[in-house]
C-alpha positions as CSV (number, residue, x, y, z in Angstrom):
1,M,13.1,-18.6,4.8
2,A,11.7,-19.0,1.3
3,E,12.5,-16.4,-1.3
4,A,10.3,-13.4,-0.9
5,L,7.4,-13.0,-3.4
6,L,8.1,-9.3,-3.6
7,K,11.4,-7.6,-2.5
8,V,11.9,-3.9,-2.9
9,S,15.5,-2.7,-2.5
10,G,16.7,0.9,-2.5
11,L,13.7,2.1,-4.5
12,Q,13.9,5.8,-5.6
13,T,11.2,7.6,-7.5
14,H,11.7,11.3,-8.2
15,F,9.5,14.0,-9.7
16,T,10.6,17.2,-11.5
17,T,8.7,20.2,-10.3
18,E,9.1,24.0,-10.5
19,E,10.5,23.9,-7.0
20,G,13.1,21.3,-7.9
21,I,13.5,17.5,-7.6
22,V,10.9,16.0,-5.3
23,K,12.2,12.7,-3.8
24,A,8.8,11.1,-3.3
25,V,10.3,7.7,-2.7
26,D,13.9,7.9,-1.5
27,G,15.6,4.5,-0.9
28,V,12.7,2.3,0.3
29,D,13.3,-1.3,1.3
30,F,10.8,-4.0,2.3
31,E,9.7,-7.5,1.3
32,V,6.6,-9.7,1.6
33,Q,6.2,-13.4,1.5
34,K,3.4,-15.3,-0.2
35,G,0.4,-15.4,2.1
36,Q,1.5,-12.4,4.2
37,I,-0.1,-9.0,4.6
38,L,2.4,-6.1,4.8
39,G,1.1,-2.7,5.9
40,I,2.7,0.5,4.7
41,V,1.7,3.4,6.9
42,G,2.4,7.1,7.3
43,E,0.9,10.6,6.9
44,S,-0.4,11.9,3.5
45,G,2.4,12.7,1.2
46,C,5.0,10.3,2.7
47,G,5.3,8.3,-0.5
48,K,3.0,5.3,0.2
49,S,0.9,5.6,-3.0
50,I,3.9,6.4,-5.2
51,T,5.6,3.3,-3.8
52,S,2.6,1.2,-5.0
53,L,2.6,2.9,-8.4
54,S,6.3,2.3,-8.7
55,I,5.8,-1.4,-8.1
56,M,3.2,-1.4,-10.9
57,R,5.4,0.9,-13.1
58,L,2.5,3.3,-13.4
59,V,4.4,6.5,-12.3
60,A,3.3,9.4,-14.4
61,Q,5.9,10.4,-16.9
62,P,7.8,12.5,-17.9
63,Q,7.5,14.3,-14.6
64,G,8.0,11.2,-12.5
65,K,10.7,8.6,-12.9
66,I,12.1,5.6,-11.1
67,V,15.8,6.5,-10.8
68,G,17.2,3.7,-8.7
69,G,16.7,0.4,-6.8
70,Q,15.2,-3.0,-7.6
71,I,11.7,-4.4,-7.5
72,L,12.1,-8.2,-7.5
73,F,8.8,-10.1,-8.1
74,Q,9.2,-13.9,-8.0
75,G,13.0,-13.2,-8.4
76,K,12.6,-11.1,-11.5
77,N,13.4,-7.3,-11.5
78,L,10.3,-5.6,-12.8
79,L,12.4,-2.5,-13.7
80,N,14.2,-4.5,-16.4
81,L,11.0,-5.7,-18.2
82,S,9.7,-4.2,-21.4
83,E,6.3,-2.4,-21.3
84,N,4.7,-5.5,-23.1
85,E,6.1,-7.8,-20.4
86,M,4.7,-5.5,-17.7
87,R,1.3,-5.6,-19.3
88,E,1.3,-9.4,-18.9
89,I,2.0,-8.9,-15.1
90,R,-0.3,-6.0,-14.3
91,G,-3.8,-7.2,-13.5
92,N,-2.7,-10.8,-14.0
93,R,0.0,-11.6,-11.4
94,I,0.0,-8.3,-9.6
95,A,-3.3,-6.4,-9.1
96,L,-4.0,-3.0,-7.7
97,I,-7.1,-2.1,-5.6
98,S,-7.2,1.7,-5.8
99,Q,-8.7,4.0,-3.1
100,D,-11.2,5.7,-5.4
101,P,-13.4,3.3,-7.3
102,M,-15.2,6.1,-9.2
103,T,-12.0,7.2,-10.9
104,S,-10.9,3.6,-11.5
105,L,-14.2,2.5,-13.2
106,N,-15.2,3.6,-16.7
107,P,-18.6,5.2,-16.4
108,V,-19.7,4.3,-20.0
109,L,-18.9,0.5,-19.6
110,T,-20.9,-1.9,-17.5
111,I,-19.3,-3.5,-14.5
112,G,-19.3,-6.9,-16.2
113,E,-17.6,-5.5,-19.3
114,Q,-14.8,-4.1,-17.2
115,I,-14.2,-7.3,-15.3
116,M,-14.4,-9.3,-18.5
117,E,-11.7,-7.2,-20.2
118,A,-8.9,-8.5,-17.9
119,I,-10.2,-12.1,-18.1
120,I,-10.3,-12.1,-21.9
121,L,-6.9,-10.4,-22.1
122,H,-4.9,-12.5,-19.6
123,Q,-6.8,-15.8,-19.4
124,K,-7.7,-16.0,-23.1
125,L,-11.4,-17.0,-22.4
126,G,-14.2,-16.3,-24.9
127,K,-16.9,-13.7,-24.1
128,A,-19.4,-16.2,-22.8
129,D,-17.0,-17.9,-20.4
130,A,-15.6,-14.5,-19.4
131,R,-19.1,-13.3,-18.5
132,Q,-19.7,-16.4,-16.4
133,K,-16.5,-15.8,-14.5
134,A,-17.3,-12.1,-14.0
135,I,-20.6,-13.1,-12.5
136,A,-18.8,-15.7,-10.3
137,M,-16.4,-13.0,-9.1
138,L,-19.2,-10.6,-8.2
139,A,-20.8,-13.3,-6.2
140,A,-17.5,-14.1,-4.5
141,V,-17.2,-10.5,-3.2
142,G,-20.7,-10.5,-1.9
143,I,-22.6,-8.5,-4.5
144,P,-26.3,-9.7,-4.4
145,S,-28.0,-10.9,-7.7
146,P,-24.7,-10.9,-9.6
147,E,-26.5,-12.2,-12.8
148,S,-28.4,-9.0,-13.1
149,R,-25.9,-6.6,-11.5
150,V,-23.2,-7.6,-14.0
151,D,-25.0,-5.4,-16.6
152,D,-25.2,-2.4,-14.3
153,Y,-23.1,0.7,-14.8
154,P,-20.8,2.1,-12.0
155,H,-23.3,4.9,-11.1
156,Q,-25.9,2.3,-10.3
157,F,-23.6,0.8,-7.5
158,S,-23.2,2.2,-4.0
159,G,-19.8,3.2,-2.8
160,G,-19.2,-0.1,-1.0
161,M,-20.5,-2.1,-3.9
162,R,-18.2,-0.2,-6.3
163,Q,-15.2,-1.0,-4.1
164,R,-16.3,-4.7,-4.1
165,A,-16.5,-4.5,-7.9
166,I,-12.9,-3.2,-8.0
167,I,-11.8,-6.1,-5.8
168,A,-13.7,-8.5,-8.1
169,M,-11.7,-7.0,-11.0
170,A,-8.4,-7.4,-9.1
171,L,-9.2,-11.0,-8.2
172,S,-10.5,-12.1,-11.6
173,C,-7.1,-13.4,-12.8
174,E,-6.2,-14.9,-9.4
175,P,-3.0,-12.7,-8.8
176,D,-0.2,-13.7,-6.5
177,L,0.1,-10.1,-5.1
178,L,-2.6,-7.6,-4.3
179,I,-1.7,-4.0,-3.7
180,A,-4.6,-2.2,-1.8
181,D,-4.2,1.5,-1.7
182,E,-6.4,2.9,1.1
183,P,-9.2,0.4,0.1
184,T,-11.7,1.6,2.7
185,T,-11.3,5.4,2.3
186,A,-14.6,7.3,2.2
187,L,-16.6,4.2,3.2
188,D,-18.7,4.0,6.3
189,V,-17.5,1.9,9.2
190,T,-19.8,-1.1,8.5
191,I,-18.7,-1.3,4.9
192,Q,-15.0,-0.8,5.9
193,A,-15.3,-3.9,8.1
194,Q,-16.8,-5.9,5.4
195,I,-14.1,-5.0,2.9
196,L,-11.3,-5.8,5.3
197,D,-13.0,-9.1,6.1
198,L,-13.2,-9.9,2.4
199,M,-9.5,-9.1,1.9
200,R,-8.6,-11.4,4.8
201,E,-10.7,-14.2,3.3
202,I,-8.9,-13.7,0.0
203,R,-5.5,-14.1,1.7
204,D,-6.6,-17.2,3.5
205,E,-8.4,-18.9,0.6
206,R,-5.9,-18.0,-2.2
207,N,-2.7,-17.6,-0.2
208,S,-2.2,-14.3,-2.0
209,A,0.2,-11.7,-0.6
210,I,-1.2,-8.3,0.1
211,V,0.5,-4.9,0.4
212,L,-2.0,-2.7,2.4
213,I,-1.4,1.0,2.2
214,T,-3.2,3.0,4.9
215,H,-2.9,5.7,7.5
216,D,-5.2,3.9,9.9
217,M,-3.1,2.2,12.6
218,G,-6.3,0.3,13.8
219,V,-6.5,-1.3,10.4
220,V,-2.8,-2.2,10.6
221,A,-3.3,-3.9,14.0
222,E,-6.2,-5.9,12.8
223,M,-5.0,-6.9,9.3
224,C,-1.2,-7.0,9.0
225,D,1.6,-9.4,9.7
226,F,4.4,-6.9,9.1
227,V,4.5,-3.1,9.0
228,A,6.7,-0.5,7.2
229,V,6.4,3.0,8.6
230,M,7.2,5.7,6.0
231,Y,8.1,9.3,6.5
232,A,9.2,11.8,3.9
233,G,9.9,9.1,1.3
234,K,11.8,6.8,3.6
235,V,11.0,3.7,5.7
236,V,11.8,4.8,9.3
237,E,10.7,1.6,11.0
238,Y,10.0,-2.0,9.9
239,S,9.0,-5.0,12.0
240,D,6.3,-7.6,12.6
241,V,3.0,-6.0,13.7
242,H,3.2,-7.3,17.4
243,T,6.7,-5.8,17.9
244,L,5.7,-2.5,16.4
245,F,2.7,-2.0,18.7
246,R,4.4,-3.4,21.8
247,N,7.8,-1.7,21.4
248,P,7.9,1.1,18.8
249,K,11.4,2.6,18.6
250,H,11.2,5.5,16.2
251,P,9.8,8.8,17.6
252,Y,7.5,9.1,14.6
253,T,6.1,5.7,15.1
254,Q,5.6,6.4,18.8
255,G,3.9,9.7,17.8
256,L,1.5,7.8,15.5
257,L,0.5,5.4,18.2
258,N,0.2,8.0,20.9
259,S,-2.2,10.0,18.7
260,I,-4.7,7.1,18.7
261,P,-7.7,7.4,21.1
262,K,-7.6,4.6,23.7
263,L,-10.6,3.1,25.4
264,G,-10.6,3.3,29.2
265,E,-8.2,6.2,29.4
266,R,-9.4,9.6,30.5
267,K,-7.5,12.2,28.6
268,E,-8.7,15.7,27.9
269,R,-6.7,15.9,24.7
270,L,-5.0,13.6,22.2
271,Q,-1.3,13.8,21.8
272,P,-0.7,15.0,18.2
273,I,2.7,15.1,16.5
274,E,3.7,18.7,16.5
275,G,4.6,20.5,13.3
276,Q,4.0,19.6,9.7
277,P,5.6,17.1,7.3
278,P,8.5,18.6,5.3
279,N,8.4,19.9,1.7
280,L,10.0,17.0,-0.2
281,A,11.6,19.5,-2.5
282,K,13.3,21.2,0.4
283,L,14.1,18.6,3.0
284,P,15.8,19.6,6.2
285,Q,19.4,18.6,6.7
286,G,19.9,15.1,8.2
287,C,16.9,13.3,9.6
288,S,13.7,14.5,7.9
289,F,11.7,14.0,11.1
290,G,14.3,16.1,13.1
291,P,12.3,19.4,13.1
292,R,9.3,17.7,14.7
293,C,11.2,15.4,17.1
294,K,11.4,16.2,20.8
295,H,14.6,14.0,21.0
296,Y,16.4,16.1,18.4
297,M,20.2,16.3,19.0
298,A,23.3,17.4,17.0
299,K,23.9,14.0,15.6
300,C,20.5,14.2,13.8
301,R,22.0,16.6,11.3
302,E,23.4,13.5,9.7
303,V,21.0,11.0,7.9
304,P,20.7,7.8,9.9
305,A,20.7,4.4,8.2
306,L,17.9,1.8,8.5
307,D,19.6,-0.6,10.9
308,T,18.6,-3.7,12.8
309,V,17.9,-3.2,16.5
310,E,16.7,-6.8,17.1
311,Q,15.9,-9.7,14.9
312,G,13.5,-8.5,12.1
313,H,13.1,-5.0,13.7
314,L,14.7,-2.2,11.7
315,V,14.8,1.5,12.7
316,R,16.2,4.6,11.1
317,C,17.1,6.7,14.2
318,W,20.2,7.8,16.0
319,L,18.5,7.3,19.4
320,T,18.5,3.5,18.9
321,K,22.1,3.6,17.8
322,E,23.1,5.6,20.9
323,S,21.3,3.2,23.2
324,K,23.1,0.1,22.0
């Protein structure tokens, strides 16, 4: 297999709080090849978004800090680069599509000005050429009348159009890797489908890799090639999407899939995962999912490693080790 476009190994990102050290990302490993879509899934607070910010080296300091691991992008460790070198990569070779376009767009600048900024900075185009490319990008993401809408302000766009504008900004420099953090949050179902279709077209036409962060297992099933399931800052299961849905091994993954409504099944109630995610500053001893797991046993007081159960399928659970 060719060298991975992005390979994250042992990534650790910690935050200093009044309660102590919060291990928001605690030894995360995954990789994505060019042209692939990797889904990162899990409940709110599991470390998905902090993982994306760590890749971009945008973790808020001094409270937050990447304390360990490697982030290899095209074979180069991003953690060893200077801030100036990272600026050359951000928005140019790696782009972030954030989940809230209103906080990502500057309300006092037009949409066109904000798209042109990255084009002028990274592609060294003049203002006239950058404006034409901004119009072309708005057209590419399906915004009608881009020649006039390029001069509109964010408040003049609907929620779906603002998200399309964010995607246009992310694509303007033709990046090799897109990181999409909950790109369809707060959008209605029709617009969600359009945004997901657009991202798939981007992958197919440009052969870009995409890291898709979501809590929606339906989106994962529709969009992704591989999936990393996160819980309490760790990856607890990693496999191709077909294997994950056909044969989930970790009790947390099984719980996520069992909590999804299924057509054709008559059930009075859904099957929720009992309990609450742990406080990351006061993690339980051993397996973090232990207090919520119906299979909990004495061995779970030790932290399991992320081990291979079959080719390309990794699980962090003592159950899979006991069954070998």
